[in-house]
Structure formats: C-alpha cells, structure tokens
All heavy atoms as an XYZ file, in Angstrom:
760
protein
N     -65.826    -44.864     45.307
C     -65.527    -45.644     44.156
C     -64.181    -45.198     43.514
O     -64.097    -44.081     42.868
C     -66.568    -45.553     43.098
C     -67.531    -46.629     43.072
S     -68.616    -46.228     41.819
C     -68.831    -47.839     41.237
N     -63.241    -45.961     43.752
C     -61.925    -45.586     43.067
C     -61.723    -46.371     41.838
O     -61.945    -47.608     41.815
C     -60.862    -45.734     44.058
O     -60.537    -47.095     44.297
N     -61.323    -45.745     40.850
C     -61.133    -46.406     39.575
C     -59.618    -46.696     39.416
O     -58.765    -45.802     39.748
C     -61.600    -45.606     38.313
C     -63.068    -45.415     38.241
C     -63.364    -44.614     37.032
O     -62.605    -43.969     36.450
N     -64.615    -44.870     36.614
N     -59.325    -47.872     39.046
C     -57.972    -48.166     38.831
C     -57.649    -48.355     37.440
O     -58.479    -48.672     36.616
C     -57.630    -49.544     39.508
C     -57.917    -49.466     41.018
C     -57.672    -50.749     41.673
N     -56.143    -50.953     41.802
C     -55.552    -52.085     41.902
N     -56.184    -53.151     41.982
N     -54.221    -52.031     42.065
N     -56.385    -48.014     37.015
C     -56.033    -48.064     35.620
C     -55.770    -49.512     35.229
O     -55.269    -50.289     36.108
C     -54.731    -47.245     35.337
C     -54.894    -45.809     35.463
C     -53.495    -45.124     35.233
C     -55.808    -45.133     34.491
N     -56.074    -49.858     34.060
C     -55.815    -51.170     33.649
C     -54.232    -51.306     33.401
O     -53.503    -50.334     33.364
C     -56.632    -51.580     32.367
O     -56.123    -50.807     31.242
N     -53.783    -52.615     33.290
C     -52.448    -52.774     33.032
C     -51.929    -52.195     31.792
O     -50.885    -51.536     31.760
C     -52.170    -54.330     33.126
C     -52.337    -54.795     34.559
C     -50.696    -54.577     32.766
C     -52.242    -56.368     34.720
N     -52.744    -52.230     30.723
C     -52.202    -51.722     29.449
C     -52.184    -50.190     29.556
O     -51.204    -49.512     28.956
C     -53.180    -52.197     28.351
O     -54.491    -51.654     28.523
N     -53.151    -49.593     30.248
C     -53.051    -48.107     30.417
C     -51.893    -47.739     31.306
O     -51.231    -46.637     31.017
C     -54.461    -47.612     31.049
N     -51.627    -48.469     32.237
C     -50.425    -48.223     33.183
C     -49.096    -48.254     32.328
O     -48.238    -47.468     32.452
C     -50.412    -49.101     34.395
O     -51.684    -49.048     35.041
C     -49.268    -48.762     35.326
N     -49.054    -49.310     31.542
C     -47.798    -49.477     30.795
C     -47.675    -48.369     29.713
O     -46.583    -47.813     29.510
C     -47.823    -50.921     30.046
C     -46.731    -51.051     29.033
C     -47.727    -51.974     31.100
N     -48.753    -48.009     29.094
C     -48.783    -46.907     28.136
C     -48.451    -45.610     28.769
O     -47.688    -44.771     28.342
C     -50.161    -46.809     27.523
C     -50.265    -45.813     26.330
C     -49.338    -46.246     25.214
C     -51.701    -45.740     25.821
N     -48.909    -45.306     30.043
C     -48.531    -44.066     30.743
C     -47.103    -44.143     31.167
O     -46.419    -43.141     30.921
C     -49.374    -43.998     32.045
C     -49.138    -42.719     32.804
C     -49.509    -41.492     32.012
C     -50.023    -42.804     34.079
N     -46.638    -45.233     31.598
C     -45.179    -45.347     31.961
C     -44.337    -45.034     30.746
O     -43.248    -44.382     30.822
C     -44.929    -46.614     32.576
N     -44.729    -45.671     29.677
C     -43.955    -45.512     28.385
C     -44.024    -44.037     27.929
O     -42.893    -43.552     27.473
C     -44.556    -46.516     27.215
C     -43.787    -46.502     25.935
C     -42.438    -46.970     26.146
C     -44.548    -47.325     24.971
N     -45.090    -43.375     27.965
C     -45.191    -41.967     27.608
C     -44.278    -41.114     28.512
O     -43.670    -40.288     28.009
C     -46.575    -41.581     27.666
N     -44.330    -41.405     29.825
C     -43.479    -40.674     30.724
C     -42.060    -40.919     30.527
O     -41.184    -39.949     30.402
C     -43.882    -40.986     32.272
C     -42.791    -40.522     33.156
C     -45.182    -40.489     32.542
N     -41.564    -42.230     30.227
C     -40.250    -42.509     29.919
C     -39.810    -41.863     28.667
O     -38.705    -41.316     28.627
C     -39.975    -44.047     29.836
N     -40.645    -41.877     27.677
C     -40.325    -41.233     26.320
C     -40.202    -39.700     26.508
O     -39.310    -39.111     25.978
C     -41.450    -41.622     25.414
C     -41.098    -41.326     23.838
C     -39.793    -42.195     23.439
C     -42.344    -41.779     22.982
N     -41.020    -39.090     27.298
C     -41.049    -37.669     27.487
C     -39.703    -37.260     28.233
O     -39.072    -36.260     27.926
N     -39.393    -38.096     29.269
C     -38.073    -37.844     29.978
C     -36.839    -38.027     29.044
O     -35.960    -37.211     29.177
C     -37.967    -38.740     31.235
C     -38.906    -38.535     32.409
C     -38.733    -39.635     33.408
C     -38.634    -37.122     32.924
N     -36.938    -39.033     28.169
C     -35.831    -39.260     27.254
C     -35.643    -38.059     26.326
O     -34.579    -37.506     26.199
C     -36.076    -40.437     26.398
C     -35.164    -40.544     25.291
C     -33.761    -40.934     25.448
C     -35.457    -40.283     23.890
C     -32.877    -41.045     24.415
C     -34.562    -40.347     22.926
C     -33.253    -40.793     23.115
O     -32.372    -40.827     22.082
N     -36.837    -37.509     25.813
C     -36.675    -36.384     24.919
C     -36.231    -35.120     25.635
O     -35.578    -34.272     25.079
C     -37.988    -36.140     24.157
C     -38.206    -37.137     23.008
C     -39.298    -37.980     22.980
C     -37.223    -37.218     21.988
C     -39.418    -38.891     21.946
C     -37.452    -38.192     20.983
C     -38.503    -38.971     20.918
N     -36.765    -34.928     26.852
C     -36.304    -33.838     27.572
C     -34.798    -33.847     27.935
O     -34.082    -32.897     27.844
C     -37.071    -33.801     28.968
N     -34.240    -34.947     28.199
C     -32.850    -35.172     28.521
C     -32.076    -34.931     27.220
O     -31.065    -34.226     27.254
C     -32.615    -36.664     29.064
C     -31.134    -36.860     29.261
C     -30.504    -36.410     30.358
C     -30.390    -37.660     28.288
C     -29.131    -36.732     30.620
C     -29.111    -37.850     28.451
C     -28.367    -37.453     29.644
N     -32.538    -35.491     26.176
C     -31.850    -35.213     24.823
C     -31.869    -33.820     24.490
O     -30.878    -33.229     23.913
C     -32.492    -36.047     23.725
N     -32.923    -33.055     24.755
C     -33.018    -31.642     24.423
C     -31.987    -30.817     25.223
O     -31.518    -29.792     24.812
C     -34.437    -31.135     24.685
N     -31.677    -31.293     26.479
C     -30.644    -30.541     27.343
C     -29.317    -31.062     27.106
O     -28.359    -30.298     26.915
C     -31.166    -30.655     28.771
C     -30.078    -30.007     29.626
C     -32.467    -29.977     28.949
N     -29.082    -32.380     27.184
C     -27.732    -33.013     27.206
C     -27.315    -33.542     25.861
O     -26.094    -33.903     25.786
C     -27.682    -34.094     28.229
C     -27.868    -33.675     29.665
C     -26.632    -33.138     30.250
O     -25.885    -32.482     29.564
N     -26.315    -33.403     31.441
N     -28.170    -33.757     24.984
C     -27.851    -34.437     23.701
C     -26.858    -33.674     22.831
O     -26.362    -32.593     23.220
N     -26.447    -34.314     21.697
C     -25.374    -33.671     20.825
C     -25.963    -32.399     20.223
O     -25.085    -31.519     19.836
C     -25.130    -34.733     19.733
C     -26.210    -35.817     19.908
C     -26.744    -35.634     21.252
N     -27.236    -32.245     20.126
C     -27.782    -30.937     19.562
C     -28.573    -30.173     20.684
O     -29.410    -29.381     20.455
C     -28.690    -31.251     18.442
O     -28.019    -31.892     17.399
N     -28.272    -30.553     21.947
C     -28.988    -30.016     23.040
C     -28.557    -28.574     23.403
O     -27.678    -28.003     22.811
N     -29.302    -28.028     24.362
C     -29.104    -26.724     24.933
C     -27.663    -26.494     25.402
O     -26.959    -25.479     25.029
C     -30.127    -26.370     25.968
C     -31.482    -26.329     25.333
C     -29.836    -24.917     26.566
C     -32.667    -26.208     26.320
N     -27.147    -27.409     26.202
C     -25.870    -27.249     26.831
C     -24.682    -27.263     25.678
O     -23.811    -26.519     25.749
C     -25.524    -28.361     27.842
C     -26.428    -28.387     29.105
C     -26.107    -29.461     30.041
C     -26.343    -27.026     29.721
N     -24.885    -28.100     24.703
C     -23.920    -28.178     23.618
C     -23.961    -26.844     22.828
O     -22.925    -26.424     22.350
C     -24.228    -29.322     22.727
C     -23.364    -29.551     21.526
C     -21.854    -29.878     21.918
N     -21.096    -29.968     20.742
C     -19.779    -29.618     20.679
N     -19.177    -29.169     21.719
N     -19.161    -29.707     19.533
N     -25.091    -26.357     22.669
C     -25.249    -25.018     21.942
C     -24.533    -23.900     22.715
O     -23.817    -23.088     22.106
C     -26.687    -24.703     21.695
C     -26.888    -23.494     20.908
C     -28.313    -23.086     20.686
N     -28.546    -21.908     19.987
C     -28.752    -21.743     18.689
N     -28.736    -22.873     17.980
N     -28.920    -20.722     18.054
N     -24.723    -23.931     24.048
C     -23.998    -22.866     24.783
C     -22.471    -23.075     24.722
O     -21.750    -22.136     24.560
C     -24.497    -23.010     26.291
C     -25.946    -22.587     26.403
C     -23.557    -22.144     27.181
C     -26.604    -22.896     27.712
N     -22.057    -24.314     24.706
C     -20.628    -24.654     24.655
C     -20.052    -24.097     23.224
O     -19.070    -23.629     23.161
C     -20.387    -26.100     24.831
C     -18.941    -26.517     24.679
C     -18.700    -28.041     24.905
O     -19.686    -28.748     24.702
N     -17.539    -28.498     24.983
N     -20.843    -24.454     22.180
C     -20.419    -24.052     20.829
C     -20.346    -22.438     20.741
O     -19.412    -21.896     20.144
C     -21.369    -24.694     19.765
C     -21.068    -26.155     19.647
C     -21.214    -24.046     18.399
C     -22.074    -26.928     18.872
N     -21.324    -21.811     21.262
C     -21.335    -20.362     21.265
C     -20.100    -19.804     21.984
O     -19.555    -18.743     21.541
C     -22.695    -19.770     21.760
C     -23.860    -20.049     20.884
C     -25.170    -19.630     21.490
O     -25.208    -19.262     22.659
O     -26.254    -19.779     20.804
N     -19.857    -20.359     23.112
C     -18.585    -19.860     23.894
C     -17.376    -20.131     23.062
O     -16.470    -19.261     23.000
C     -18.561    -20.646     25.236
N     -17.203    -21.329     22.447
C     -16.039    -21.610     21.541
C     -16.043    -20.651     20.348
O     -14.878    -20.207     20.077
C     -16.095    -22.990     21.065
C     -15.863    -24.111     22.162
C     -16.076    -25.548     21.664
O     -16.263    -25.744     20.418
O     -15.894    -26.436     22.509
N     -17.114    -20.397     19.845
C     -17.285    -19.446     18.695
C     -16.732    -18.033     19.141
O     -15.982    -17.417     18.345
C     -18.652    -19.321     18.181
O     -19.017    -20.612     17.792
C     -18.731    -18.367     16.944
N     -17.143    -17.542     20.344
C     -16.698    -16.361     20.728
C     -15.211    -16.290     21.047
O     -14.555    -15.355     20.705
C     -17.482    -15.883     22.089
N     -14.692    -17.395     21.569
C     -13.225    -17.450     21.874
C     -12.460    -17.467     20.638
O     -11.440    -16.758     20.410
C     -12.973    -18.800     22.658
C     -11.557    -19.058     23.041
C     -11.457    -20.257     23.839
O     -12.243    -20.523     24.735
O     -10.459    -21.018     23.641
N     -12.890    -18.230     19.531
C     -12.240    -18.347     18.312
C     -12.346    -16.953     17.592
O     -11.336    -16.606     16.850
C     -12.770    -19.440     17.448
C     -12.476    -20.890     17.994
C     -13.233    -21.913     17.173
C     -10.979    -21.111     17.922
N     -13.365    -16.305     17.668
C     -13.560    -14.942     17.069
C     -12.544    -14.035     17.697
O     -11.857    -13.162     16.950
C     -14.911    -14.493     17.194
N     -12.342    -14.081     19.063
C     -11.379    -13.180     19.673
C     -10.012    -13.481     19.183
O      -9.156    -12.620     19.019
C     -11.539    -13.329     21.128
N      -9.674    -14.816     19.137
C      -8.364    -15.203     18.612
C      -8.136    -14.790     17.192
O      -7.018    -14.364     16.758
C      -8.146    -16.723     18.757
C      -6.849    -17.258     18.357
C      -6.680    -18.771     18.592
O      -7.552    -19.425     19.229
O      -5.732    -19.323     18.072
N      -9.183    -14.942     16.347
C      -9.075    -14.460     14.954
C      -8.828    -12.960     14.816
O      -7.944    -12.550     14.040
C     -10.379    -14.844     14.226
C     -10.350    -14.356     12.740
C     -11.738    -14.122     12.177
N     -12.314    -13.086     12.977
C     -13.753    -13.024     13.201
N     -14.451    -13.980     12.663
N     -14.273    -12.068     13.876
N      -9.457    -12.083     15.615
C      -9.308    -10.773     15.668
C      -7.822    -10.396     16.074
O      -7.190     -9.456     15.475
C     -10.192    -10.113     16.533
C     -11.672    -10.163     16.002
O     -11.751    -10.470     14.802
O     -12.568     -9.988     16.756
N      -7.291    -11.080     17.148
C      -5.971    -10.964     17.642
C      -4.889    -11.285     16.487
O      -3.992    -10.544     16.205
C      -5.696    -11.767     18.793
C      -4.386    -11.729     19.330
C      -4.159    -12.707     20.567
C      -2.671    -12.849     20.736
N      -2.295    -14.058     21.464
N      -5.205    -12.368     15.744
C      -4.254    -12.718     14.637
C      -4.374    -11.777     13.464
O      -3.377    -11.496     12.952
C      -4.650    -14.143     14.147
C      -4.279    -15.364     15.211
C      -4.766    -16.588     14.667
C      -2.736    -15.342     15.405
N      -5.569    -11.209     13.221
C      -5.648    -10.227     12.200
C      -4.861     -8.923     12.544
O      -4.195     -8.423     11.615
C      -7.111     -9.822     12.013
C      -7.957    -10.750     11.122
C      -9.321    -10.290     10.942
C     -10.113    -11.106      9.990
N     -11.540    -10.615      9.830
N      -4.884     -8.596     13.854
C      -4.123     -7.409     14.176
C      -2.653     -7.718     14.106
O      -1.843     -6.802     13.694
C      -4.421     -7.062     15.710
N      -2.164     -8.931     14.428
C      -0.785     -9.331     14.280
C      -0.345     -9.291     12.838
O       0.706     -8.802     12.461
C      -0.467    -10.638     14.813
C      -0.554    -10.698     16.342
C      -0.229    -12.121     16.940
O       0.330    -12.870     16.175
O      -0.681    -12.342     18.007
N      -1.280     -9.790     11.912
C      -0.977     -9.756     10.408
C      -0.811     -8.349     10.023
O      -0.015     -8.045      9.175
C      -2.044    -10.621      9.726
C      -1.884    -10.332      8.188
C      -1.912    -11.999      9.963
N      -1.774     -7.468     10.442
C      -1.756     -6.053     10.004
C      -0.421     -5.425     10.415
O       0.155     -4.669      9.651
C      -2.891     -5.325     10.454
C      -4.211     -5.674      9.718
C      -5.381     -5.031     10.339
O      -5.351     -4.406     11.514
N      -6.560     -5.101      9.727
N       0.006     -5.709     11.663
C       1.176     -5.234     12.217
C       2.466     -5.635     11.318
O       3.332     -4.782     11.019
C       1.393     -5.500     13.663
C       2.674     -5.011     14.350
C       2.788     -3.518     14.407
O       1.734     -2.867     14.421
O       3.980     -3.052     14.572
N       2.444     -6.960     11.060
C       3.494     -7.411     10.235
C       3.551     -6.852      8.790
O       4.550     -6.647      8.267
C       3.435     -8.976     10.172
C       3.751     -9.705     11.514
S       5.270     -9.239     12.236
C       6.413    -10.017     11.137
N       2.327     -6.710      8.251
C       2.260     -6.070      6.954
C       2.797     -4.573      6.989
O       3.426     -4.206      6.035
C       0.811     -6.066      6.433
C       0.358     -7.438      6.005
C      -1.191     -7.514      5.611
O      -1.979     -6.632      6.079
N      -1.526     -8.437      4.897
N       2.418     -3.952      8.051
C       2.932     -2.574      8.172
C       4.450     -2.462      8.323
O       5.074     -1.649      7.640
C       2.279     -1.863      9.446
C       2.683     -0.460      9.639
O       2.925      0.291      8.703
N       2.767     -0.108     10.882
N       5.021     -3.380      9.067
C       6.483     -3.468      9.262
C       7.106     -3.881      7.982
O       8.175     -3.277      7.501
C       6.845     -4.479     10.361
C       6.571     -3.968     11.871
C       6.935     -5.142     12.764
C       7.308     -2.691     12.137
N       6.502     -4.747      7.227
C       7.125     -5.176      5.932
C       7.005     -4.126      4.932
O       8.014     -3.848      4.278
C       6.242     -6.449      5.500
O       6.321     -7.442      6.371
C       6.860     -6.851      4.127
N       5.962     -3.296      4.872
C       5.909     -2.222      3.961
C       6.878     -1.161      4.339
O       7.518     -0.552      3.517
C       4.436     -1.566      4.023
C       4.212     -0.504      3.018
C       2.846      0.095      3.103
N       2.571      0.831      4.368
C       3.064      2.149      4.602
N       3.766      2.683      3.798
N       2.814      2.715      5.795
N       7.060     -0.939      5.661
C       7.957      0.140      6.105
C       9.513     -0.268      5.837
O      10.304      0.568      5.807
C       7.821      0.362      7.572
C       6.506      1.155      7.893
C       6.205      1.333      9.318
N       7.317      1.948     10.103
C       7.404      1.902     11.368
N       6.481      1.232     12.095
N       8.353      2.379     11.960
N       9.756     -1.594      5.611
C      11.076     -2.039      5.270
C      11.262     -2.313      3.801
O      12.271     -2.763      3.441
C      11.385     -3.341      6.115
C      11.514     -3.044      7.645
S      12.902     -2.037      8.026
C      14.192     -3.220      7.790
N      10.203     -2.032      2.958
C      10.291     -2.365      1.652
C      11.197     -1.289      0.820
O      11.491     -0.255      1.357
C       8.908     -2.370      0.937
O       8.354     -1.149      0.956
N      11.465     -1.638     -0.423
C      12.262     -0.742     -1.256
C      11.427      0.485     -1.637
O      12.035      1.592     -1.916
C      12.619     -1.448     -2.643
C      13.630     -2.605     -2.372
O      14.329     -2.575     -1.386
O      13.717     -3.516     -3.209
N      10.150      0.403     -1.673
C       9.312      1.518     -2.028
C       9.232      2.589     -0.976
O       8.993      3.799     -1.140
C       7.907      1.067     -2.462
C       7.848      0.107     -3.464
C       6.598     -0.748     -3.559
O       5.770     -0.545     -2.682
O       6.428     -1.570     -4.488
N       9.260      2.124      0.289
C       9.110      3.047      1.517
C      10.089      2.537      2.587
O       9.729      1.619      3.287
C       7.649      3.031      1.910
C       7.358      3.858      3.156
C       7.029      5.188      3.059
C       7.448      3.333      4.395
C       6.746      5.984      4.169
C       7.177      4.118      5.530
C       6.800      5.407      5.327
O       6.539      6.229      6.559
N      11.134      3.143      2.740
C      12.189      2.733      3.759
C      12.117      3.651      4.906
O      12.470      4.765      4.848
C      13.528      2.708      3.172
C      14.606      2.237      4.022
C      14.278      0.706      4.494
C      15.970      2.166      3.420
N      11.735      3.055      6.063
C      11.700      3.837      7.323
C      13.042      3.687      8.037
O      13.369      2.675      8.528
C      10.503      3.289      8.190
C      10.304      4.118      9.490
O      11.203      5.033      9.783
O       9.274      3.975     10.145
N      13.828      4.715      7.954
C      15.107      4.635      8.558
C      15.245      4.461     10.056
O      16.137      3.751     10.613
C      15.977      5.964      8.191
C      16.217      6.181      6.744
C      16.941      7.521      6.453
C      16.962      5.012      6.107
N      14.229      4.984     10.786
C      14.156      4.684     12.204
C      13.849      3.254     12.438
O      14.467      2.667     13.416
C      13.012      5.546     12.842
C      13.340      7.009     12.918
O      14.592      7.327     12.885
O      12.483      7.884     12.866
N      12.927      2.629     11.724
C      12.719      1.171     11.878
C      13.937      0.363     11.504
O      14.292     -0.597     12.209
C      11.485      0.786     11.003
C      11.093     -0.641     11.104
C      10.704     -1.051     12.591
C      10.036     -0.984     10.113
N      14.559      0.737     10.492
C      15.788      0.072     10.065
C      16.858      0.125     11.120
O      17.446     -0.880     11.490
C      16.328      0.635      8.749
C      17.597      0.037      8.119
C      17.360     -1.424      7.793
C      18.119      0.829      6.966
N      17.058      1.281     11.720
C      17.969      1.419     12.862
C      17.592      0.641     14.019
O      18.426     -0.056     14.607
C      17.995      2.984     13.166
C      19.048      3.219     14.294
O      20.248      2.872     14.083
O      18.642      3.751     15.371
N      16.256      0.599     14.378
C      15.829     -0.178     15.418
C      16.080     -1.709     15.256
O      16.525     -2.383     16.102
C      14.402      0.144     15.683
C      13.618     -0.712     16.736
C      12.072     -0.496     16.685
O      11.686      0.526     16.473
O      11.498     -1.512     17.006
N      15.834     -2.208     14.056
C      15.900     -3.587     13.763
C      17.386     -3.877     13.814
O      17.716     -5.065     14.263
C      15.281     -3.935     12.527
C      13.791     -3.659     12.320
C      13.006     -4.402     13.372
N      13.122     -5.769     13.208
C      12.871     -6.761     14.195
N      12.316     -6.399     15.306
N      12.995     -8.007     13.925
N      18.255     -3.169     13.226
C      19.639     -3.400     13.209
C      20.264     -3.517     14.586
O      20.993     -4.408     14.951
C      20.421     -2.303     12.412
N      19.813     -2.620     15.469
C      20.216     -2.601     16.875
C      19.790     -3.873     17.546
O      20.477     -4.502     18.300
C      19.703     -1.433     17.630
C      20.246     -0.048     17.212
C      19.403      1.050     17.793
N      19.981      2.374     17.443
C      20.873      2.996     18.130
N      21.295      2.426     19.351
N      21.376      4.086     17.850
N      18.506     -4.232     17.341
C      17.943     -5.413     18.045
C      18.484     -6.747     17.511
O      18.915     -7.597     18.360
C      16.396     -5.397     17.758
C      15.741     -6.489     18.578
C      14.250     -6.496     18.371
O      13.622     -5.361     18.273
O      13.656     -7.489     18.328
N      18.618     -6.852     16.179
C      19.055     -8.145     15.586
C      20.540     -8.347     15.665
O      21.082     -9.387     16.113
C      18.578     -8.285     14.232
C      17.001     -8.407     14.306
C      19.136     -9.540     13.501
C      16.347     -8.355     12.821
N      21.310     -7.287     15.297
C      22.797     -7.403     15.240
C      23.469     -6.898     16.417
O      24.689     -7.130     16.576
C      23.277     -6.510     14.077
C      22.703     -6.973     12.661
C      23.164     -6.011     11.626
C      23.058     -8.294     12.352
N      22.768     -6.301     17.362
C      23.327     -5.791     18.601
C      24.175     -4.568     18.400
O      25.218     -4.377     19.107
N      23.914     -3.719     17.432
C      24.703     -2.592     17.108
C      24.326     -1.451     17.972
O      23.271     -1.228     18.405
C      24.478     -2.175     15.619
C      24.932     -3.219     14.622
C      24.553     -2.691     13.178
C      26.368     -3.431     14.640
N      25.324     -0.586     18.256
C      25.181      0.652     18.988
C      26.002      1.609     18.398
O      26.964      1.394     17.679
C      25.579      0.477     20.568
C      27.033      0.243     20.702
C      24.609     -0.465     21.222
C      27.490      0.232     22.070
N      25.715      3.016     18.667
C      26.593      4.012     18.175
C      27.715      4.295     19.146
O      27.681      3.910     20.319
C      25.790      5.373     18.066
C      24.782      5.319     17.009
C      24.103      6.653     16.694
N      22.760      6.427     16.246
C      21.585      7.003     16.780
N      21.687      7.817     17.773
N      20.559      6.716     16.237
N      28.794      4.971     18.699
C      29.969      5.184     19.497
C      29.649      6.050     20.661
O      30.206      5.985     21.727
C      31.083      5.759     18.686
N      28.649      6.914     20.546
C      28.324      7.917     21.661
C      27.315      7.428     22.580
O      26.752      8.179     23.328
C      28.005      9.164     20.979
C      26.777      9.142     20.156
O      26.372      8.049     19.765
O      26.127     10.260     19.911
N      26.859      6.211     22.536
C      25.804      5.708     23.334
C      26.391      4.873     24.495
O      27.382      4.299     24.406
C      24.866      4.765     22.594
C      24.040      5.585     21.531
C      23.176      4.593     20.700
O      23.457      3.441     20.586
O      22.115      5.095     20.346
N      25.627      4.890     25.542
C      25.911      4.109     26.815
C      24.852      3.069     27.019
O      23.668      3.368     26.968
C      26.071      4.962     28.009
C      26.404      4.186     29.178
C      27.220      6.034     27.758
N      25.213      1.769     27.220
C      24.197      0.763     27.413
C      24.043      0.477     29.001
O      25.017      0.295     29.624
C      24.619     -0.526     26.750
C      24.753     -0.413     25.306
C      23.694     -1.663     27.166
C      25.282     -1.583     24.549
N      22.750      0.624     29.350
C      22.512      0.297     30.854
C      21.782     -1.072     30.815
O      20.755     -1.181     30.063
C      21.655      1.382     31.351
C      22.176      2.822     31.358
C      21.169      3.857     31.821
C      23.441      2.931     32.220
N      22.174     -1.943     31.733
C      21.443     -3.203     31.864
C      20.956     -3.311     33.337
O      21.347     -3.005     34.259
C      22.451     -4.308     31.612
C      22.695     -4.348     30.174
C      23.408     -5.590     29.733
N      23.850     -5.554     28.384
C      23.564     -6.372     27.501
N      22.941     -7.482     27.804
N      24.013     -6.253     26.230
C-alpha cells in the first residue's frame, strides 16, 4: 500500500522547499549575506591598512614641519631641503649622475 500525497500537501511541500531555498540563497548571496559580510570585512581590513599608512605619512610630515619651525630648526634638514628644492651645492662638492 503506497500512500500518495494529496495535491494540497504536494503544493504546500513544494512551497516550503522553495521558501527554504530562497532563504538559504538570501543568507549566502543577499545584501546582508555571508559573502557580502566577507567582502565588507576584506574592505575594512584594506581601509584600515590605508588609514595606518596615511597616519604614518601625517606623523612624518608633522615631524618635518616641527624640525623646520622657528622653535626647533634642524640645520641638516634645512640644508637637505635647500639642495633638493633649489638645486644648491657647495663649491667643494662634485655631482655624479
């Protein structure tokens, strides 16, 4: 004796399976799904690394600015910048290119 499902039970089962598949797909691929979360975490890590790099650049620029200020003048840095920007050299120096 084999029992067959009625049409309404079959439709209800198909609807439940379709709904389950939809929610499973949305949990993986949807805007709040697992794959989007992984992508956001990767972007967050990338942006944090970029932020740290920019912070280091800002600190370097603050250091150079402080070393060129009236309160603390680094003569070696001043000499280096004058050579680089103005193309100055001393009379006793030889330039190799």
